[in-house]
C-alpha positions in Angstrom: 133.3 142.8 69.1 133.3 139.7 70.8 136.7 140.2 72.6 138.3 136.7 71.9 135.0 135.3 73.5 133.5 131.5 72.1 130.8 132.4 69.7 128.6 129.8 67.5 128.5 130.3 63.4 125.1 128.6 62.0 125.5 125.6 59.3 124.5 127.1 56.1 122.4 125.1 53.8 121.9 124.3 50.6 117.3 123.6 49.9 117.4 120.4 46.9 114.7 118.3 45.6 113.9 115.0 46.5 111.2 112.7 45.4 107.9 114.0 46.6 107.0 111.0 47.2 108.7 109.8 50.3 108.4 113.0 52.2 105.2 110.6 54.0 107.6 108.4 55.1 108.8 111.2 57.0 105.7 112.2 59.3 104.8 111.2 62.5 105.1 112.2 66.1 108.9 111.5 67.5 109.3 111.7 71.2 112.9 112.8 73.6 113.4 112.9 76.3 112.5 115.8 77.1 109.4 116.6 74.3 107.7 115.7 71.4 107.8 116.8 68.0 105.9 116.3 65.0 106.5 116.1 60.8 103.5 116.8 58.9 103.2 117.3 55.1 101.0 120.1 53.4 101.7 120.5 49.0 104.6 118.5 49.0 106.5 120.0 51.7 107.3 119.0 55.3 107.0 121.1 58.4 108.1 120.3 61.9 105.9 121.4 65.3 107.2 121.7 68.4 107.0 122.8 71.8 103.3 124.5 70.9 104.5 126.5 68.5 103.4 126.8 65.1 104.2 124.6 62.5 107.9 125.3 60.5 108.4 124.7 57.6 111.6 122.3 56.4 113.9 122.1 53.4 116.1 118.7 52.2 119.9 119.2 52.1 120.4 115.9 51.4 118.6 112.4 51.1 116.8 112.1 55.2 118.1 115.5 56.7 115.9 119.3 57.2 117.3 122.6 58.0 114.6 125.0 58.7 115.6 128.7 56.6 113.8 130.6 59.2 115.9 129.8 62.5 119.5 126.9 63.6 117.3 123.7 63.4 118.1 120.7 60.9 116.6 116.9 61.1 118.0 114.0 60.4 116.2 111.1 60.0 117.8 107.6 61.1 115.9 104.2 59.2 115.5 100.5 60.0 115.4 98.3 57.2 114.3 101.3 54.5 112.0 102.5 57.3 112.1 105.7 59.5 112.6 105.0 63.0 114.5 107.9 64.7 115.5 111.6 63.7 118.3 114.1 65.2 117.2 117.2 66.2 119.4 119.6 66.3 119.2 122.8 66.9 121.9 125.8 68.3 124.8 123.3 68.1 123.3 120.6 70.1 121.4 117.3 69.5 119.0 115.2 71.4 117.6 111.7 69.3 113.7 110.7 68.8 112.0 107.8 68.2 108.8 108.1 66.4 105.7 106.6 68.1 
């Protein structure tokens, strides 16, 4: 069907349980070169909001890394001295870093 065309196959992630007390550490606004996104917490779950879209659930697949079950997006948080300071936004195979405000 693809006739030797390149294509991108999204990675499949498995949801894990994390300490619910840690979720608030990820909450905040993150600024990239081109846009901002926000991480919020509601009912012990994290949501991401960007580009004027409604918040979308993200689920943990390892410590400090979350994925969307609805589209090809994952977020990996980076820490400095134990505090979340950045997030790497990976969407459709491309990544961009966001700095926490």
